[in-house]
N, CA, C and O atoms as a MOPAC input file, in Angstrom:
PM7 MOZYME 1SCF
protein

 N     30.28100 1   -36.90400 1    20.37700 1
 C     30.94000 1   -37.43700 1    19.86500 1
 C     31.58900 1   -38.19800 1    21.25600 1
 O     31.61700 1   -39.40800 1    21.47800 1
 N     32.08500 1   -37.12200 1    22.09000 1
 C     32.99700 1   -37.23400 1    23.33800 1
 C     31.76600 1   -38.86200 1    23.95500 1
 O     32.26800 1   -39.91800 1    23.57000 1
 N     31.15000 1   -38.95900 1    24.31800 1
 C     30.39700 1   -39.09600 1    25.09700 1
 C     30.63200 1   -40.88900 1    24.84800 1
 O     31.29100 1   -41.70900 1    25.48700 1
 N     29.62700 1   -41.03700 1    23.42500 1
 C     30.32300 1   -41.99300 1    22.77700 1
 C     30.84600 1   -42.77100 1    23.40500 1
 O     30.56500 1   -43.64800 1    24.22100 1
 N     32.54200 1   -41.92200 1    22.43700 1
 C     33.38100 1   -42.20800 1    23.20400 1
 C     34.13100 1   -43.19800 1    23.84200 1
 O     34.68500 1   -44.27200 1    23.61000 1
 N     33.91200 1   -42.35400 1    24.79000 1
 C     33.55200 1   -42.74100 1    27.11100 1
 C     32.95500 1   -44.00500 1    26.94700 1
 O     33.60500 1   -44.88100 1    27.51700 1
 N     31.25400 1   -44.68600 1    25.97400 1
 C     30.80100 1   -45.49600 1    26.02700 1
 C     31.51200 1   -46.66800 1    25.37800 1
 O     31.38800 1   -47.76400 1    25.92500 1
 N     32.13500 1   -46.58100 1    24.43800 1
 C     33.60400 1   -47.25500 1    23.66000 1
 C     33.83400 1   -47.62600 1    24.60200 1
 O     33.10400 1   -48.42600 1    25.18700 1
 N     35.19100 1   -47.06500 1    25.18600 1
 C     35.91700 1   -47.90900 1    25.78700 1
 C     35.53300 1   -48.66700 1    26.81600 1
 O     35.81500 1   -49.85200 1    26.99100 1
 N     34.56500 1   -47.62600 1    27.83600 1
 C     33.83100 1   -49.11600 1    28.81700 1
 C     33.11900 1   -50.75500 1    28.10900 1
 O     33.17900 1   -51.95000 1    28.39800 1
 N     32.32200 1   -49.70000 1    26.81700 1
 C     32.01400 1   -51.75200 1    25.88500 1
 C     33.78800 1   -52.89700 1    25.51800 1
 O     33.81400 1   -54.11700 1    25.35200 1
 N     35.11500 1   -51.84000 1    25.50000 1
 C     36.52700 1   -52.79800 1    25.69200 1
 C     37.05200 1   -52.70000 1    26.38600 1
 O     38.05900 1   -53.40700 1    26.37900 1
 N     36.86900 1   -51.86500 1    27.44400 1
 C     37.51800 1   -52.87700 1    28.11100 1
 C     35.98400 1   -53.83900 1    29.08300 1
 O     36.36900 1   -53.30300 1    30.12200 1
 N     35.48500 1   -54.18200 1    29.27500 1
 C     34.73900 1   -54.94300 1    29.43800 1
 C     34.91800 1   -55.82000 1    28.51900 1
 O     34.17400 1   -56.70500 1    28.94100 1
 N     35.37000 1   -56.22700 1    27.55500 1
 C     35.56600 1   -57.43300 1    27.17500 1
 C     35.01500 1   -57.93500 1    25.06600 1
 O     34.99000 1   -58.97900 1    24.41500 1
 N     34.63800 1   -56.23800 1    24.74100 1
 C     35.07300 1   -56.57500 1    22.84700 1
 C     35.88000 1   -56.30400 1    22.75700 1
 O     36.69300 1   -56.09200 1    23.65700 1
 N     36.05800 1   -56.15700 1    21.29200 1
 C     37.50000 1   -56.07600 1    20.75500 1
 C     37.86300 1   -55.46300 1    19.98000 1
 O     39.05400 1   -55.34700 1    19.69100 1
 N     36.70400 1   -54.76400 1    19.29900 1
 C     36.31500 1   -53.41000 1    18.12800 1
 C     35.01600 1   -52.64500 1    18.24200 1
 O     33.95100 1   -53.16000 1    18.58200 1
 N     35.18100 1   -51.45900 1    17.95200 1
 C     33.89500 1   -50.54400 1    18.77100 1
 C     33.87600 1   -49.45000 1    17.38500 1
 O     34.54500 1   -48.48000 1    17.74200 1
 N     33.30200 1   -49.19500 1    15.74400 1
 C     33.19500 1   -48.35700 1    15.08500 1
 C     32.34200 1   -46.85200 1    16.27000 1
 O     31.47100 1   -47.03800 1    17.11900 1
 N     32.81900 1   -45.86100 1    15.99300 1
 C     31.09400 1   -44.53000 1    16.60600 1
 C     31.20100 1   -44.01700 1    14.43900 1
 O     32.05200 1   -44.31400 1    13.60000 1
 N     29.94100 1   -43.21800 1    14.33100 1
 C     29.84300 1   -42.90700 1    13.48300 1
 C     29.56700 1   -41.54400 1    13.58800 1
 O     30.33000 1   -41.34900 1    14.53400 1
 N     29.12900 1   -40.54700 1    13.39100 1
 C     29.15600 1   -39.05800 1    13.75800 1
 C     28.78100 1   -38.33400 1    12.84400 1
 O     29.55000 1   -38.20400 1    11.89100 1
 N     27.37000 1   -37.56400 1    12.83000 1
 C     27.12400 1   -36.23000 1    11.54900 1
 C     27.24800 1   -35.37700 1    11.71200 1
 O     27.32400 1   -35.28400 1    12.93700 1
 N     27.46700 1   -33.42600 1    10.80600 1
 C     28.00000 1   -32.88900 1    11.43800 1
 C     27.10200 1   -32.23500 1    10.97300 1
 O     26.13500 1   -32.71700 1    10.38400 1
 N     27.35100 1   -30.73700 1    11.22800 1
 C     26.15900 1   -29.74400 1     9.30600 1
 C     24.88700 1   -29.93200 1     9.58700 1
 O     24.29500 1   -30.37100 1    10.57300 1
 N     24.46800 1   -29.40600 1     8.24800 1
 C     23.79600 1   -30.62600 1     7.87200 1
 C     23.58700 1   -31.56900 1     7.10300 1
 O     22.97900 1   -31.70700 1     6.04100 1
 N     24.45800 1   -32.53000 1     8.10000 1
 C     25.04600 1   -33.73200 1     7.43000 1
 C     26.27000 1   -33.83600 1     5.84600 1
 O     26.55300 1   -34.36200 1     4.77000 1
 N     26.58200 1   -32.81200 1     6.92800 1
 C     27.25300 1   -31.83900 1     5.37200 1
 C     29.41000 1   -32.26000 1     6.21900 1
 O     30.51500 1   -31.87700 1     5.83400 1
 N     28.95200 1   -33.19300 1     7.43700 1
 C     30.63600 1   -32.97600 1     8.02200 1
 C     30.04700 1   -35.04900 1     8.72800 1
 O     28.97300 1   -35.42000 1     9.20100 1
 N     31.40800 1   -35.88300 1     8.44000 1
 C     31.00300 1   -36.87400 1     8.17600 1
 C     32.38900 1   -38.21100 1     9.25900 1
 O     33.48900 1   -38.45800 1     8.76500 1
 N     32.01100 1   -38.74200 1    10.45400 1
 C     33.27600 1   -38.41800 1    11.68700 1
 C     33.30100 1   -39.86800 1    11.60900 1
 O     32.26800 1   -40.47000 1    11.90100 1
 N     33.93300 1   -40.26200 1    11.39300 1
 C     33.89100 1   -41.75600 1    12.05800 1
 C     35.31200 1   -42.26900 1    12.76600 1
 O     36.45200 1   -42.11400 1    12.32700 1
 N     34.76600 1   -43.12800 1    14.36900 1
 C     36.28800 1   -43.02100 1    14.79300 1
 C     36.51700 1   -44.92500 1    15.10900 1
 O     35.49400 1   -45.53400 1    15.42200 1
 N     37.77000 1   -45.68000 1    15.01100 1
 C     37.02600 1   -47.47700 1    15.29100 1
 C     38.42200 1   -47.08200 1    16.95000 1
 O     39.38400 1   -46.33900 1    17.14800 1
 N     37.97000 1   -47.70000 1    17.39400 1
 C     38.79800 1   -48.17100 1    18.25600 1
 C     38.45700 1   -49.98900 1    18.90600 1
 O     37.55800 1   -50.83100 1    18.88100 1
 N     39.91600 1   -49.79500 1    19.46300 1
 C     40.72700 1   -51.67900 1    19.29100 1
 C     40.98200 1   -51.62100 1    20.89500 1
 O     41.21100 1   -50.61200 1    21.56100 1
 N     40.87800 1   -53.02300 1    21.36000 1
 C     41.40800 1   -52.95900 1    23.08500 1
 C     43.08700 1   -53.45500 1    21.95700 1
 O     44.08500 1   -53.18400 1    22.62500 1
 N     43.33300 1   -53.84200 1    21.04700 1
 C     44.72500 1   -53.66400 1    20.54700 1
 C     45.07800 1   -52.78600 1    19.81900 1
 O     44.22800 1   -52.16000 1    19.18600 1
 N     46.86700 1   -52.39600 1    19.66600 1
 C     47.14900 1   -52.06800 1    18.30600 1
 C     47.17300 1   -52.40600 1    17.04400 1
 O     47.50600 1   -53.58300 1    16.89600 1
 N     46.86800 1   -51.62700 1    15.70100 1
 C     47.41800 1   -51.83400 1    14.52700 1
 C     48.66800 1   -52.29300 1    14.31600 1
 O     49.53000 1   -51.49700 1    14.69000 1
 N     49.10100 1   -53.37600 1    13.81000 1
 C     49.79700 1   -54.71200 1    13.42400 1
 C     50.42100 1   -52.97800 1    12.53000 1
 O     51.61600 1   -52.68700 1    12.57500 1
 N     49.49500 1   -52.15000 1    11.88400 1
 C     50.77000 1   -51.42900 1    10.55700 1
 C     50.72700 1   -50.10000 1    11.79200 1
 O     50.24900 1   -49.92000 1    12.91200 1
 N     51.69100 1   -49.22200 1    10.61000 1
 C     50.86800 1   -48.33700 1    10.99000 1
 C     49.90300 1   -47.31200 1     9.72400 1
 O     50.06400 1   -47.27000 1     8.50400 1
 N     49.01100 1   -46.65500 1    10.50200 1
 C     47.85500 1   -46.82100 1     9.55100 1
 C     47.73500 1   -45.28000 1     8.97500 1
 O     48.02200 1   -44.20500 1     9.50100 1
 N     47.13100 1   -45.64800 1     7.52800 1
 C     47.42500 1   -44.26600 1     6.70700 1
 C     47.44400 1   -43.05600 1     6.69100 1
 O     46.25000 1   -42.93700 1     6.41700 1
 N     47.91600 1   -41.68100 1     6.77600 1
 C     47.43500 1   -41.00400 1     6.69100 1
 C     47.37700 1   -40.13000 1     5.82800 1
 O     47.81800 1   -39.01700 1     6.11500 1
 N     46.70600 1   -40.42300 1     4.25700 1
 C     46.16900 1   -39.52600 1     3.47600 1
 C     45.36200 1   -40.62300 1     2.81900 1
 O     45.55000 1   -41.47000 1     1.94500 1
 N     44.18900 1   -40.16500 1     3.77600 1
 C     43.32100 1   -40.75600 1     3.72100 1
 C     41.54900 1   -40.91800 1     3.34000 1
 O     40.63500 1   -41.73600 1     3.43600 1
 N     41.91700 1   -39.07300 1     2.69900 1
 C     41.05500 1   -38.61500 1     1.57900 1
 C     39.86400 1   -39.27300 1     0.80500 1
 O     40.32900 1   -40.40900 1     0.71400 1
 N     38.67300 1   -39.33600 1     0.20000 1
 C     38.36300 1   -39.52400 1    -0.67400 1
 C     38.02400 1   -38.93600 1    -1.49800 1
 O     37.52000 1   -39.40000 1    -2.52100 1
 N     38.33100 1   -37.05000 1    -1.11600 1
 C     37.78700 1   -36.27600 1    -1.76200 1
 C     37.64600 1   -36.36600 1    -3.27000 1
 O     36.66600 1   -36.26400 1    -4.00900 1
 N     38.98200 1   -36.59500 1    -3.50300 1
 C     39.26800 1   -35.72000 1    -5.77700 1
 C     38.26800 1   -37.06100 1    -6.10800 1
 O     37.52400 1   -37.06800 1    -7.08900 1
 N     38.34700 1   -38.06800 1    -5.25400 1
 C     37.38300 1   -39.05500 1    -6.01300 1
 C     35.65500 1   -39.33600 1    -5.70200 1
 O     34.88100 1   -40.14800 1    -6.20800 1
 N     35.48100 1   -38.43700 1    -4.80000 1
 C     34.37900 1   -38.04000 1    -4.44200 1
 C     34.12300 1   -36.77100 1    -6.29200 1
 O     33.61000 1   -36.82800 1    -7.40900 1
 N     34.66100 1   -36.13600 1    -5.69200 1
 C     34.29900 1   -35.25500 1    -7.44700 1
 C     34.73100 1   -34.81000 1    -7.76300 1
 O     34.98700 1   -33.60600 1    -7.72300 1
 N     35.44000 1   -36.75700 1    -8.92700 1
 C     35.27200 1   -36.89300 1   -10.37700 1
 C     33.67600 1   -37.68600 1   -10.56400 1
 O     33.08100 1   -37.64100 1   -11.64100 1
 N     33.02700 1   -38.51200 1    -9.15500 1
 C     31.22300 1   -38.55100 1    -9.78500 1
 C     30.87000 1   -37.71300 1    -9.14900 1
 O     30.01500 1   -38.39300 1    -8.58300 1
 N     30.71300 1   -36.34900 1    -8.51000 1
 C     29.83200 1   -35.45500 1    -8.31700 1
 C     29.19500 1   -34.77000 1   -10.17500 1
 O     29.94800 1   -34.45300 1   -11.09500 1
 N     27.93800 1   -34.73600 1   -10.19200 1
 C     26.92200 1   -34.12600 1   -12.00300 1
 C     26.96000 1   -32.24500 1   -10.93000 1
 O     27.21500 1   -31.68100 1    -9.86600 1
 N     26.53600 1   -32.12500 1   -12.16400 1
 C     26.54700 1   -30.65800 1   -12.15300 1
 C     26.30500 1   -30.41200 1   -11.40500 1
 O     26.28800 1   -31.56400 1   -10.97000 1
 N     25.79100 1   -29.42300 1    -9.96900 1
 C     24.91700 1   -28.81000 1    -9.48800 1
 C     23.36700 1   -28.19900 1    -9.86900 1
 O     23.48300 1   -27.48300 1   -10.86400 1
 N     22.26800 1   -28.24100 1    -9.49800 1
 C     21.35300 1   -27.13800 1    -9.82100 1
 C     20.40700 1   -27.11000 1    -9.12500 1
 O     19.64200 1   -27.58900 1    -8.28800 1
 N     21.07600 1   -25.59700 1   -10.45300 1
 C     20.06300 1   -24.45200 1    -9.46300 1
 C     19.41900 1   -24.05600 1    -8.55400 1
 O     18.41200 1   -23.94800 1    -9.25300 1
 N     18.83100 1   -23.49300 1    -6.88300 1
 C     18.13200 1   -23.45900 1    -6.01400 1
 C     17.86200 1   -22.71400 1    -6.74900 1
 O     18.58700 1   -22.22000 1    -7.61300 1
 N     15.96100 1   -22.35700 1    -6.36400 1
 C     14.42600 1   -21.76000 1    -7.06000 1
 C     14.35800 1   -20.66300 1    -5.40300 1
 O     13.81800 1   -21.53700 1    -4.72400 1
 N     14.43300 1   -20.11800 1    -4.94700 1
 C     12.76500 1   -19.72300 1    -4.18700 1
 C     11.57400 1   -20.33100 1    -4.64600 1
 O     11.17700 1   -21.33400 1    -4.05200 1
 N     11.00500 1   -19.93100 1    -5.50900 1
 C     10.14000 1   -19.58200 1    -6.37500 1
 C      9.75200 1   -20.73800 1    -7.31600 1
 O     10.30000 1   -21.19200 1    -8.32100 1
 N      8.50200 1   -21.09800 1    -6.58600 1
 C      8.34300 1   -22.35800 1    -8.05200 1
 C      6.49600 1   -22.89700 1    -8.03700 1
 O      5.66100 1   -22.47000 1    -7.24000 1
 N      6.25700 1   -23.86200 1    -9.08800 1
 C      5.52800 1   -23.60100 1    -9.20400 1
 C      5.64400 1   -24.97000 1   -10.08600 1
 O      6.69800 1   -25.31000 1   -10.62500 1
 N      3.87500 1   -26.04900 1   -10.20000 1
 C      4.15700 1   -27.57900 1   -11.10500 1
 C      4.69000 1   -28.29300 1   -10.81400 1
 O      5.57800 1   -27.82500 1   -10.10100 1
 N      4.77200 1   -29.32800 1   -10.89600 1
 C      5.12800 1   -30.70500 1   -10.26100 1
 C      6.78900 1   -30.23500 1    -9.29200 1
 O      7.52100 1   -29.24600 1    -9.26000 1
 N      6.75800 1   -31.80800 1    -8.51800 1
 C      7.62700 1   -31.14600 1    -7.37400 1
 C      7.70700 1   -32.69800 1    -7.30100 1
 O      6.76500 1   -33.49000 1    -7.30800 1
 N      9.77500 1   -33.09900 1    -7.18900 1
 C      9.53100 1   -34.45200 1    -7.37300 1
 C     10.38400 1   -34.96600 1    -5.83700 1
 O     11.58500 1   -34.86300 1    -6.08900 1
 N     10.20000 1   -35.46100 1    -4.40300 1
 C     11.10800 1   -35.69800 1    -3.26400 1
 C     11.82600 1   -36.12700 1    -3.19200 1
 O     11.96900 1   -37.34900 1    -3.22200 1
 N     12.90000 1   -35.02400 1    -3.01600 1
 C     14.97500 1   -36.00100 1    -3.41400 1
 C     15.96100 1   -35.83500 1    -1.71600 1
 O     17.05500 1   -36.16100 1    -1.25700 1
 N     14.52500 1   -35.01400 1    -1.21900 1
 C     15.46400 1   -35.26700 1     0.50000 1
 C     13.95300 1   -34.32700 1     1.55400 1
 O     13.32600 1   -33.35900 1     1.12400 1
 N     13.77700 1   -34.86400 1     2.64600 1
 C     13.64500 1   -34.34700 1     3.45000 1
 C     13.33400 1   -34.87700 1     5.66000 1
 O     13.43100 1   -35.92500 1     6.30000 1
 N     13.02500 1   -33.66900 1     5.94800 1
 C     11.97800 1   -33.79200 1     7.11300 1
 C     11.71700 1   -33.77900 1     8.12200 1
 O     12.65300 1   -33.08200 1     8.51600 1
 N     10.99800 1   -34.05200 1     9.23700 1
 C      9.76000 1   -33.57900 1    10.06500 1
 C     10.33400 1   -32.80600 1    10.58800 1
 O     11.30900 1   -32.76200 1     9.83800 1
 N     10.73300 1   -31.34800 1    12.13600 1
 C     10.48100 1   -31.59700 1    12.61000 1
 C      9.52800 1   -31.07200 1    13.74300 1
 O      8.71400 1   -30.15700 1    13.61800 1
 N      9.75000 1   -31.73700 1    14.75400 1
 C      9.28900 1   -31.81500 1    16.11300 1
 C     10.13800 1   -30.30900 1    16.77800 1
 O     11.23400 1   -29.84200 1    17.08900 1
 N      8.01800 1   -29.91300 1    16.66000 1
 C      8.67500 1   -29.40700 1    18.97000 1
 C      9.05700 1   -30.05100 1    20.31800 1
 O      8.85900 1   -31.25600 1    20.47300 1
 N      9.66600 1   -29.20500 1    21.42600 1
 C      9.90800 1   -29.47300 1    22.37900 1
 C      8.79600 1   -30.34300 1    23.30200 1
 O      9.15100 1   -30.88300 1    24.35000 1
 N      7.60500 1   -30.40900 1    22.86800 1
 C      7.00300 1   -31.83600 1    23.14000 1
 C      6.36700 1   -33.16400 1    22.40200 1
 O      5.47300 1   -34.00300 1    22.50200 1
 N      7.07100 1   -32.89800 1    21.88400 1
 C      6.92400 1   -34.52600 1    20.37700 1
 C      6.03400 1   -34.02000 1    19.15700 1
 O      5.99700 1   -34.62400 1    18.08500 1
 N      5.47800 1   -33.11300 1    19.36000 1
 C      4.65600 1   -32.27000 1    18.35100 1
 C      4.30600 1   -32.29400 1    17.19400 1
 O      3.19300 1   -32.82000 1    17.22100 1
 N      4.50300 1   -32.10400 1    16.40000 1
 C      5.16900 1   -31.94300 1    14.82200 1
 C      4.80700 1   -29.91000 1    15.04300 1
 O      4.03700 1   -29.18200 1    15.66900 1
 N      6.06300 1   -29.78000 1    13.96400 1
 C      5.95700 1   -28.51700 1    13.69200 1
 C      5.95700 1   -28.27200 1    12.27800 1
 O      5.56900 1   -27.13900 1    11.99200 1
 N      6.39200 1   -29.25400 1    10.97700 1
 C      6.60700 1   -28.98900 1    10.61400 1
 C      6.82800 1   -29.75400 1     8.92500 1
 O      8.04500 1   -29.87200 1     8.77900 1
 N      6.38000 1   -30.07600 1     8.16200 1
 C      7.59600 1   -31.29600 1     7.09500 1
 C      8.37400 1   -30.48300 1     6.37100 1
 O      7.78800 1   -29.72600 1     5.59700 1
 N      9.50800 1   -30.44200 1     6.41800 1
 C     10.45300 1   -29.22100 1     5.05400 1
 C     11.38900 1   -31.45800 1     3.97800 1
 O     11.89100 1   -32.57700 1     4.08100 1
 N     10.83600 1   -30.31500 1     3.16200 1
 C     11.06900 1   -31.35100 1     1.21200 1
 C     11.90100 1   -30.31800 1     0.26800 1
 O     11.91500 1   -29.17400 1    -0.18400 1
 N     12.51500 1   -31.43800 1     0.30100 1
 C     14.22500 1   -30.27900 1    -0.89700 1
 C     13.45400 1   -31.26900 1    -2.38500 1
 O     13.67900 1   -32.40800 1    -2.79200 1
 N     12.62100 1   -30.31600 1    -2.80100 1
 C     12.83100 1   -30.76100 1    -4.67200 1
 C     13.32200 1   -30.24700 1    -5.95800 1
 O     13.65400 1   -29.11600 1    -6.31300 1
 N     13.27500 1   -31.52000 1    -6.63600 1
 C     13.84400 1   -31.07900 1    -8.17800 1
 C     12.82500 1   -30.77600 1    -8.92600 1
 O     12.51700 1   -31.78700 1    -9.55800 1
 N     12.05100 1   -29.78500 1    -9.21300 1
 C     11.26600 1   -29.04000 1   -10.30200 1
 C     11.36200 1   -29.65100 1   -12.01400 1
 O     12.21200 1   -30.24400 1   -12.67800 1
 N     10.10600 1   -29.17000 1   -12.22600 1
 C     10.26000 1   -30.82800 1   -13.65800 1
 C     11.45700 1   -29.61400 1   -14.44100 1
 O     11.97700 1   -30.20500 1   -15.38700 1
 N     12.16800 1   -27.76600 1   -14.29600 1
 C     13.00300 1   -28.37200 1   -15.47400 1
 C     14.88500 1   -27.85900 1   -14.53000 1
 O     15.86500 1   -27.18100 1   -14.83800 1
 N     14.37700 1   -28.83700 1   -13.15200 1
 C     15.72900 1   -29.56700 1   -13.28700 1
 C     16.19000 1   -29.22300 1   -11.88400 1
 O     17.08200 1   -29.85900 1   -11.32300 1
 N     15.51400 1   -28.12900 1   -11.29800 1
 C     16.00600 1   -26.84000 1   -10.20900 1
 C     15.92800 1   -26.99200 1    -9.23700 1
 O     15.24200 1   -28.01300 1    -9.22300 1
 N     16.16100 1   -26.69100 1    -8.01200 1
 C     15.80800 1   -27.81500 1    -6.33100 1
 C     15.19800 1   -26.12400 1    -5.96800 1
 O     15.33600 1   -24.97200 1    -6.38000 1
 N     14.44300 1   -26.91000 1    -4.90000 1
 C     13.78700 1   -26.52400 1    -4.06000 1
 C     12.90300 1   -26.67200 1    -3.51100 1
 O     11.95400 1   -27.36700 1    -3.87500 1
 N     13.03100 1   -25.77400 1    -2.03200 1
 C     12.74200 1   -26.09900 1    -0.28100 1
 C     10.62700 1   -25.38400 1    -0.54300 1
 O     10.41300 1   -24.25800 1    -0.99100 1
 N      9.67600 1   -26.18100 1    -0.21400 1
 C      9.13700 1   -26.36100 1     0.49800 1
 C      8.67200 1   -27.00400 1     2.02800 1
 O      9.38200 1   -27.58900 1     2.84600 1
 N      7.06900 1   -26.63700 1     2.10600 1
 C      6.78700 1   -26.58700 1     3.46800 1
 C      4.97300 1   -28.11800 1     3.14600 1
 O      4.01900 1   -28.44600 1     2.44100 1
 N      5.89500 1   -28.42300 1     4.52700 1
 C      4.03200 1   -29.59400 1     4.36900 1
 C      3.36900 1   -29.27600 1     5.24700 1
 O      3.48900 1   -30.39800 1     5.73800 1
 N      2.15500 1   -28.30300 1     6.61300 1
 C      1.97100 1   -27.38800 1     7.23600 1
 C      1.13500 1   -29.08200 1     9.06300 1
 O      0.41000 1   -30.07000 1     9.18100 1
 N      1.43900 1   -28.77300 1     9.33500 1
 C      1.70300 1   -29.71200 1    10.32400 1
 C     -0.06800 1   -30.44400 1    10.84800 1
 O     -0.44200 1   -31.44100 1    11.46600 1
 N     -0.69700 1   -29.33900 1    10.21100 1
 C     -2.39900 1   -29.46400 1     9.41900 1
 C     -2.21500 1   -30.89000 1     8.79100 1
 O     -2.11000 1   -31.83200 1     9.57700 1
 N     -2.18000 1   -31.06500 1     7.80600 1
 C     -1.80500 1   -31.70800 1     6.92400 1
 C     -1.40200 1   -33.06800 1     7.15600 1
 O     -0.54700 1   -33.66000 1     6.49800 1
 N     -2.10000 1   -33.56900 1     8.18700 1
 C     -2.25300 1   -35.24300 1     8.44200 1
 C     -1.75900 1   -36.21700 1     7.71900 1
 O     -0.81900 1   -36.88500 1     8.14800 1
 N     -2.20000 1   -36.40100 1     6.76200 1
 C     -2.21200 1   -37.12500 1     5.11400 1
 C     -0.65700 1   -37.00000 1     4.29800 1
 O     -0.05100 1   -38.02500 1     3.98500 1
 N     -0.20200 1   -35.85800 1     4.05300 1
 C      1.54900 1   -35.65400 1     3.66500 1
 C      1.67700 1   -35.72200 1     5.07200 1
 O      0.79300 1   -36.57300 1     5.17200 1
 N      2.02500 1   -35.54800 1     6.22400 1
 C      2.71000 1   -36.09200 1     6.80700 1
 C      3.22700 1   -37.77000 1     7.30200 1
 O      4.31300 1   -38.32500 1     7.47400 1
 N      2.28600 1   -38.02800 1     7.36800 1
 C      2.15100 1   -39.24800 1     6.89400 1
 C      2.72700 1   -41.19600 1     6.20200 1
 O      3.17800 1   -42.30400 1     6.49300 1
 N      2.19100 1   -40.24700 1     5.10800 1
 C      3.23600 1   -39.98100 1     3.88800 1
 C      4.40600 1   -39.43100 1     3.62300 1
 O      4.80100 1   -39.33800 1     2.46100 1
 N      5.34200 1   -38.85600 1     4.99000 1
 C      6.31100 1   -38.59700 1     4.94400 1
 C      6.49000 1   -39.41600 1     5.73900 1
 O      7.70300 1   -39.36300 1     5.93900 1
 N      6.01100 1   -40.29600 1     6.45600 1
 C      6.89800 1   -40.87600 1     7.82100 1
 C      6.71700 1   -41.58900 1     7.58800 1
 O      6.78300 1   -42.57900 1     8.31700 1
 N      6.50200 1   -41.59000 1     6.87700 1
 C      5.40400 1   -44.19100 1     6.42200 1
 C      7.43600 1   -44.73100 1     6.31800 1
 O      8.53300 1   -44.41400 1     5.85700 1
 N      6.68800 1   -45.73200 1     7.15500 1
 C      8.13300 1   -46.65900 1     7.74200 1
 C      8.39400 1   -47.71900 1     6.20500 1
 O      9.36700 1   -47.17400 1     5.68400 1
 N      8.04800 1   -48.74100 1     5.42900 1
 C      7.26100 1   -48.97100 1     4.32200 1
 C      7.57700 1   -48.95400 1     2.99000 1
 O      8.02000 1   -49.86100 1     2.28500 1
 N      7.10900 1   -47.04700 1     2.54300 1
 C      7.68400 1   -47.11700 1     1.90300 1
 C      7.97200 1   -45.69900 1     1.57800 1
 O      7.09800 1   -44.83400 1     1.52300 1
 N      9.70400 1   -45.42400 1     1.28500 1
 C     10.32800 1   -44.22700 1     1.33500 1
 C      9.54900 1   -43.35400 1     0.19000 1
 O      9.11000 1   -43.68300 1    -0.91200 1
 N      9.55500 1   -42.15900 1     0.86600 1
 C      8.14200 1   -40.82700 1    -0.37800 1
 C      9.81000 1   -40.42600 1    -0.85900 1
 O     10.01900 1   -40.23000 1     0.33800 1
 N     10.81400 1   -40.20700 1    -1.34100 1
 C     11.53000 1   -39.82200 1    -2.37000 1
 C     11.20600 1   -40.18900 1    -3.17200 1
 O     10.39600 1   -41.09200 1    -3.37900 1
 N     11.66400 1   -39.68200 1    -3.69900 1
 C     10.83100 1   -39.46300 1    -5.28100 1
 C      9.71600 1   -39.26400 1    -6.23400 1
 O      9.56100 1   -38.93700 1    -7.41000 1
 N      8.78600 1   -39.71400 1    -4.88200 1
 C      7.28500 1   -39.04400 1    -4.68400 1
 C      6.68500 1   -38.01600 1    -5.70600 1
 O      6.87000 1   -36.91000 1    -5.19800 1
 N      6.06800 1   -37.87600 1    -6.88000 1
 C      5.34600 1   -35.99200 1    -7.20200 1
 C      3.84700 1   -35.20100 1    -6.19000 1
 O      2.74900 1   -35.32300 1    -5.64600 1
 N      4.60600 1   -34.66000 1    -6.43700 1
 C      2.87100 1   -33.22200 1    -5.77000 1
 C      3.79800 1   -32.42700 1    -6.16000 1
 O      4.98600 1   -32.24500 1    -6.42500 1
 N      2.08400 1   -31.77800 1    -6.03000 1
 C      2.14900 1   -30.00200 1    -6.62600 1
 C      3.41500 1   -29.87800 1    -6.00300 1
 O      4.21000 1   -30.75500 1    -5.66400 1
 N      3.52600 1   -27.46900 1    -5.81700 1
 C      4.01700 1   -27.06200 1    -5.15400 1
 C      3.43200 1   -25.74800 1    -5.47500 1
 O      3.37900 1   -25.03800 1    -6.47900 1
 N      3.04100 1   -25.68500 1    -4.34300 1
 C      2.36800 1   -23.70900 1    -4.08400 1
 C      2.27000 1   -23.47000 1    -3.40600 1
 O      2.13700 1   -23.91200 1    -2.26500 1
 N      2.33200 1   -21.84700 1    -4.33300 1
 C      2.51500 1   -20.62600 1    -2.99000 1
 C      0.79700 1   -20.55500 1    -1.47100 1
 O     -0.35200 1   -20.12400 1    -1.57800 1
 N      1.37700 1   -21.06000 1    -0.57400 1
 C      0.98200 1   -20.77900 1     0.74900 1
 C      0.27200 1   -18.85800 1     0.98700 1
 O      0.78100 1   -17.82000 1     0.56600 1
 N     -0.76500 1   -19.00500 1     1.64100 1
 C     -1.21800 1   -17.62000 1     1.78000 1
 C      0.11700 1   -16.36000 1     2.53100 1
 O      0.31100 1   -15.19600 1     2.17800 1
 N      0.79200 1   -17.11700 1     3.57000 1
 C      2.19700 1   -16.90200 1     4.13900 1
 C      3.41500 1   -15.93300 1     2.39300 1
 O      4.22800 1   -15.05000 1     2.66700 1
 N      3.24800 1   -16.29200 1     1.24200 1
 C      4.08300 1   -17.33700 1     0.46700 1
 C      5.16100 1   -18.06600 1     0.16300 1
 O      5.81900 1   -18.12600 1    -0.87500 1
 N      5.31100 1   -18.85900 1     1.65300 1
 C      5.26100 1   -20.04400 1     1.47100 1
 C      5.73600 1   -21.26000 1     1.01200 1
 O      5.17200 1   -22.23000 1     1.51800 1
 N      6.86100 1   -21.56900 1    -0.03300 1
 C      6.06200 1   -22.53500 1    -1.13100 1
 C      5.80400 1   -24.66900 1    -0.10500 1
 O      6.43800 1   -25.50300 1     0.54200 1
 N      4.41800 1   -24.40100 1    -0.71100 1
 C      4.01700 1   -25.68000 1     0.26100 1
 C      3.94700 1   -26.96600 1    -1.01600 1
 O      3.74300 1   -26.63600 1    -2.18500 1
 N      4.12600 1   -28.31300 1    -0.65400 1
 C      3.63500 1   -29.16400 1    -1.46500 1
 C      3.27200 1   -30.02600 1    -0.61800 1
 O      3.47500 1   -30.12700 1     0.59200 1
 N      2.10900 1   -31.31500 1    -2.15400 1
 C      0.75200 1   -31.09300 1    -2.07500 1
 C      1.04900 1   -32.89700 1    -2.89200 1
 O      1.92000 1   -32.90200 1    -3.76200 1
 N      0.49200 1   -33.99000 1    -2.65100 1
 C     -0.24800 1   -35.14800 1    -3.06300 1
 C     -1.25400 1   -34.95700 1    -3.75600 1
 O     -1.93000 1   -35.91100 1    -4.14000 1

């Protein structure tokens, strides 16, 4: 974030009026925002800006996480892991099982059709339903 802040200060010095920086950390569990301006605010900034209590009120029950599953699974989230050379190493999907538990499954690098489904920019794979199966190495895999 420090590099971004320095770049934003250069933009402000070159005439921009406001700048917004946003960053994430952890596994998208930490969020940081910084608003920069050429002018000081007219009023003191509020010191209590936490919205955690409101977020907690809206949160539902956290589903159980299971390491063994089979049957159908619905995609809640996903990512594709790339190696240094830019080649796909594998995909990872966070799935909801029929009994409402959560599990992780792999999409192997050799499964081009599944990776294309995950990377389709015209339609999100979130909500897609497929089969959860154990691969030969006992790692769960997701297949449509």
